[in-house]
C-alpha positions as CSV (number, residue, x, y, z in Angstrom):
1,M,-6.2,21.0,7.5
2,Q,-5.8,17.4,6.1
3,T,-2.2,16.2,6.3
4,I,-0.4,13.3,4.5
5,L,2.7,11.9,6.3
6,G,4.8,10.2,3.7
7,A,3.4,12.2,0.8
8,G,6.0,11.4,-1.7
9,G,5.2,7.8,-2.4
10,A,2.8,6.2,-4.9
11,I,-0.2,6.1,-2.5
12,G,0.5,9.6,-1.0
13,K,0.5,11.2,-4.4
14,E,-2.8,9.6,-5.4
15,L,-4.3,10.5,-2.1
16,A,-3.2,14.1,-2.5
17,K,-5.0,14.3,-5.8
18,A,-8.2,12.8,-4.4
19,L,-8.3,15.0,-1.3
20,T,-9.1,18.0,-3.5
21,N,-12.6,16.7,-3.7
22,Y,-13.0,17.4,0.0
23,T,-10.7,20.3,0.9
24,S,-8.1,22.8,-0.6
25,D,-6.3,22.8,2.8
26,I,-3.8,20.0,2.3
27,R,-0.3,19.6,3.8
28,L,2.2,17.3,2.3
29,V,4.9,16.0,4.6
30,S,8.1,14.1,3.7
31,R,11.8,14.6,3.7
32,N,11.6,16.4,0.3
33,P,7.9,17.1,-0.4
34,E,6.7,18.3,-3.8
35,K,3.4,19.9,-4.7
36,I,0.8,17.7,-6.3
37,N,-1.9,20.4,-6.3
38,P,-1.3,24.1,-6.7
39,T,-2.6,25.0,-3.1
40,D,-0.6,22.3,-1.3
41,Q,1.4,23.3,1.8
42,L,4.8,21.6,1.9
43,L,6.6,20.7,5.1
44,A,10.0,18.9,5.1
45,A,10.3,16.7,8.2
46,D,12.0,13.7,9.7
47,L,9.0,11.8,11.0
48,L,11.1,9.8,13.4
49,N,11.9,13.0,15.3
50,P,9.2,13.6,17.9
51,D,9.4,17.4,17.7
52,E,9.2,17.4,13.9
53,L,6.3,14.9,14.0
54,D,4.4,17.2,16.3
55,R,5.1,20.1,14.0
56,A,4.0,18.1,11.0
57,I,0.5,17.4,12.3
58,H,-0.1,20.7,14.1
59,G,-3.5,22.1,13.3
60,S,-4.6,19.0,11.3
61,A,-8.2,17.7,11.5
62,I,-7.2,14.4,9.7
63,V,-3.7,12.8,9.5
64,Y,-3.1,10.2,6.8
65,I,-0.2,7.8,7.1
66,T,1.3,6.6,3.8
67,V,4.8,6.4,5.1
68,G,7.2,3.8,3.5
69,F,10.2,3.0,5.6
70,P,13.0,1.1,3.8
71,Y,12.1,-2.5,3.1
72,S,14.1,-4.1,5.8
73,Y,13.0,-6.1,8.9
74,K,15.7,-4.4,11.0
75,V,14.5,-1.0,10.0
76,W,10.8,-1.9,10.4
77,Q,11.4,-3.4,13.8
78,K,13.1,-0.2,15.0
79,A,11.1,2.5,13.2
80,W,7.5,1.4,12.9
81,P,6.5,0.8,16.6
82,A,8.4,4.0,17.7
83,F,6.8,6.1,15.0
84,V,3.3,4.8,15.6
85,S,3.6,5.2,19.3
86,R,4.7,8.8,19.0
87,L,2.0,9.5,16.3
88,I,-0.8,8.2,18.5
89,K,0.3,10.4,21.4
90,A,0.6,13.4,19.0
91,C,-2.9,12.8,17.5
92,K,-4.5,12.4,20.9
93,K,-2.8,15.6,22.1
94,Q,-3.8,17.6,19.1
95,N,-7.2,16.0,18.6
96,C,-6.5,14.7,15.1
97,K,-8.3,11.9,13.4
98,L,-5.9,9.2,12.1
99,V,-6.2,7.2,8.8
100,F,-3.6,4.5,8.7
101,F,-2.7,3.0,5.3
102,D,-1.9,-0.7,5.9
103,N,-0.9,-3.9,4.1
104,V,-2.0,-7.6,4.6
105,Y,1.3,-9.0,6.0
106,M,-0.4,-9.8,9.3
107,Y,-2.9,-12.3,7.8
108,S,-2.5,-16.0,8.1
109,K,-0.9,-17.6,5.1
110,D,-3.5,-20.3,5.2
111,H,-6.3,-17.8,4.6
112,L,-5.3,-15.8,1.6
113,N,-8.2,-16.8,-0.6
114,P,-10.1,-14.8,0.0
115,M,-8.8,-12.1,2.4
116,T,-11.5,-10.1,4.1
117,E,-11.4,-7.7,7.1
118,D,-12.2,-10.8,9.2
119,T,-9.3,-12.9,7.9
120,P,-7.4,-14.6,10.9
121,I,-4.4,-12.6,12.1
122,D,-1.4,-14.9,12.3
123,P,1.7,-13.2,10.7
124,P,3.9,-15.8,8.9
125,S,6.8,-13.4,8.5
126,K,8.9,-11.1,10.7
127,K,7.8,-8.1,8.8
128,G,4.2,-9.3,9.3
129,E,4.8,-9.4,13.0
130,V,5.8,-5.7,13.0
131,R,2.7,-4.8,11.0
132,K,0.5,-6.7,13.4
133,R,2.1,-4.9,16.3
134,V,1.5,-1.4,15.0
135,A,-2.1,-2.2,13.8
136,D,-2.8,-3.6,17.3
137,M,-1.5,-0.3,18.8
138,I,-4.0,1.7,16.8
139,L,-6.9,-0.7,17.3
140,E,-6.4,-0.8,21.1
141,E,-6.6,3.0,21.2
142,I,-9.8,2.9,19.1
143,N,-11.4,0.2,21.3
144,R,-10.6,2.3,24.4
145,G,-12.2,5.3,22.8
146,D,-9.0,7.3,23.1
147,L,-8.4,7.8,19.4
148,K,-10.6,8.4,16.4
149,A,-8.9,6.3,13.7
150,L,-9.4,3.8,10.9
151,I,-7.2,1.3,9.1
152,A,-7.3,1.1,5.3
153,R,-5.7,-2.0,3.9
154,S,-4.5,-2.7,0.4
155,A,-3.2,-5.7,-1.5
156,D,0.1,-5.4,-3.4
157,F,-0.5,-2.4,-5.6
158,Y,0.1,-1.3,-9.2
159,G,-0.5,1.9,-11.0
160,P,0.9,4.7,-13.2
161,S,4.1,6.5,-12.4
162,I,5.3,4.1,-9.7
163,Q,9.0,3.9,-9.3
164,Q,10.6,0.9,-7.4
165,T,7.7,0.4,-5.0
166,S,5.6,-2.0,-7.0
167,I,6.9,-5.6,-7.5
168,L,4.7,-5.8,-10.7
169,T,6.5,-2.7,-12.1
170,E,9.9,-4.1,-11.4
171,T,9.4,-7.7,-12.4
172,V,7.0,-7.4,-15.4
173,F,6.2,-3.9,-16.7
174,K,9.8,-2.6,-16.9
175,P,11.5,-5.8,-18.3
176,L,8.9,-6.3,-21.0
177,H,9.1,-2.6,-22.0
178,E,12.9,-2.9,-22.3
179,G,12.7,-6.0,-24.4
180,K,13.9,-8.3,-21.6
181,T,12.4,-11.3,-20.0
182,A,9.9,-10.7,-17.2
183,N,10.0,-12.5,-13.9
184,W,7.3,-14.1,-11.8
185,L,8.0,-15.4,-8.3
186,A,7.3,-18.9,-7.1
187,N,4.3,-20.1,-9.1
188,D,2.8,-18.5,-12.2
189,Q,-0.4,-20.6,-12.0
190,C,-1.6,-18.8,-8.7
191,K,-4.0,-15.9,-8.7
192,H,-2.7,-12.6,-7.4
193,S,-4.7,-9.5,-6.6
194,F,-3.3,-6.0,-7.1
195,T,-4.9,-2.8,-5.9
196,F,-4.9,0.1,-8.5
197,T,-3.2,3.1,-6.8
198,P,-5.7,5.7,-8.1
199,D,-8.5,3.6,-6.7
200,A,-6.6,3.3,-3.4
201,G,-6.1,7.1,-3.2
202,K,-9.7,8.0,-3.9
203,A,-11.0,5.4,-1.4
204,T,-8.6,6.4,1.4
205,A,-9.7,10.1,0.9
206,L,-13.4,9.0,1.0
207,L,-12.9,7.0,4.2
208,G,-11.1,9.8,5.9
209,N,-13.9,12.2,5.1
210,T,-16.7,9.8,6.2
211,D,-17.3,10.0,9.9
212,S,-19.1,6.6,10.1
213,A,-16.0,4.9,8.6
214,Y,-13.9,5.5,11.7
215,G,-13.3,2.8,14.3
216,Q,-13.1,0.1,11.6
217,V,-10.7,-1.8,9.3
218,W,-11.5,-1.4,5.5
219,H,-10.2,-3.2,2.5
220,L,-9.6,-0.7,-0.3
221,P,-11.4,-1.4,-3.6
222,T,-9.6,-4.1,-5.6
223,A,-10.8,-5.8,-8.7
224,P,-12.2,-9.3,-8.3
225,N,-11.2,-12.4,-10.2
226,P,-7.4,-11.7,-10.2
227,L,-5.2,-12.9,-12.9
228,T,-2.6,-15.7,-12.5
229,G,1.0,-14.8,-12.9
230,K,1.0,-16.1,-16.4
231,E,-2.1,-14.1,-17.2
232,W,-0.6,-10.9,-15.7
233,V,2.4,-11.2,-18.0
234,E,0.3,-12.0,-21.0
235,A,-2.1,-9.1,-20.4
236,I,0.7,-6.6,-19.9
237,A,2.6,-7.8,-22.9
238,S,-0.5,-7.7,-25.1
239,K,-1.1,-4.0,-24.2
240,M,2.6,-3.2,-24.9
241,D,2.4,-5.2,-28.2
242,V,5.4,-7.3,-27.2
243,E,6.1,-11.0,-26.8
244,P,5.1,-12.3,-23.3
245,K,8.6,-13.6,-22.4
246,Y,8.9,-14.6,-18.7
247,R,10.6,-17.0,-16.3
248,V,9.3,-18.3,-13.0
249,V,11.9,-17.6,-10.3
250,A,11.9,-20.5,-7.9
251,P,12.2,-19.9,-4.1
252,I,15.8,-21.3,-4.0
253,V,16.9,-18.9,-6.7
254,V,15.4,-16.0,-4.7
255,K,17.4,-17.2,-1.7
256,V,20.6,-17.4,-3.6
257,M,20.0,-13.9,-5.1
258,G,19.5,-12.7,-1.5
259,W,23.2,-13.4,-0.8
260,F,24.1,-10.5,-3.1
261,M,20.9,-8.4,-3.3
262,P,19.5,-7.1,0.0
263,I,16.0,-6.5,-1.4
264,M,15.8,-10.1,-2.5
265,K,17.0,-11.3,0.9
266,E,14.1,-9.3,2.4
267,S,11.7,-10.9,-0.1
268,V,12.4,-14.5,0.8
269,E,10.1,-14.6,3.8
270,M,7.2,-13.1,1.7
271,L,7.3,-15.8,-1.0
272,Y,4.3,-17.5,0.6
273,Q,2.2,-14.7,-1.1
274,Y,3.2,-16.1,-4.5
275,D,3.1,-19.9,-4.0
276,R,-0.7,-19.9,-3.4
277,D,-3.7,-17.9,-4.5
278,Y,-3.7,-14.4,-3.1
279,V,-7.2,-13.0,-3.5
280,F,-8.1,-9.7,-1.9
281,D,-11.8,-9.1,-1.2
282,S,-13.1,-5.5,-1.0
283,G,-16.8,-6.3,-0.8
284,K,-17.3,-4.3,2.4
285,F,-16.1,-1.1,0.9
286,E,-17.8,-1.7,-2.5
287,N,-21.2,-2.5,-0.9
288,T,-21.0,0.4,1.6
289,F,-20.1,3.1,-0.9
290,D,-21.5,1.6,-4.1
291,I,-18.1,2.1,-5.8
292,R,-16.5,-0.5,-8.1
293,P,-12.7,-0.9,-8.6
294,T,-10.9,-0.4,-11.9
295,P,-10.8,-3.7,-13.9
296,Y,-7.3,-5.2,-14.2
297,K,-7.1,-4.9,-18.0
298,E,-8.2,-1.3,-17.8
299,G,-5.6,-0.5,-15.1
300,I,-2.9,-2.1,-17.3
301,E,-4.0,-0.1,-20.3
302,Q,-3.8,3.2,-18.2
303,I,-0.3,2.3,-17.0
304,V,1.0,1.4,-20.5
305,A,-0.5,4.6,-21.9
306,S,1.0,6.7,-19.1
307,D,4.4,5.3,-18.6
308,Y,5.4,3.1,-21.6
309,S,4.0,4.7,-24.8
């Protein structure tokens, strides 16, 4: 049995598709799980409930974590450490391998170009501190030899059929499609990497089913030579055959918007990712598995064909 906790999100769905290359014994767990593949087993669970968490992973050889708690520091501070602590105990008790889907919030803001698995850890945000804490919990168990696990990290992501979990979808794809003006945060002249969700799903499945991948941190395959904000808007507009209208949203404007919009308030501390080059390097994965990520313009074309045609 291979189990996905948090199976309803963009990454969980792509991972479920990819796991069929390795097994037909797949369990999808979320509050309201829906089948991705005909043979999927569905289990509704509150993953913050220890008993339901134990039940969710029972009988699993591999457990994948693609959970997405609400984008709030207060929620993250309370939920993430408690969840990961219970999960580690449950996986050790039931002898499950653990694959943890992670982000790059814990990396030093002074070392974002490029980001590799060896980038200095120095979280510049409160949410980054939470992510560092839970990653450290897993790595400590790995180093003690008490848990067979790996961490798979992604840049910001984009992909087909993503609803409200990709900033690129919300700020560029949707507005341009609706004939509105797109938005880009902080600085449109900075490069910004995005991981294509189908690539992330396939790579996470491959890592989980590769015994030698455990005990390590991996960057998931992400196209090199990222576009600048201006180039992202222009490339997306070109594929949609619309005018590339956009505005640059200055940090002070984001702060003001945060007085009225909780999601913008939570985004203020993350603006450092947009006022400098943000370049994600997946060379370790690409060289190990001889797999190349989807080029950006091809990814954009797939999204437009899937969601906006």
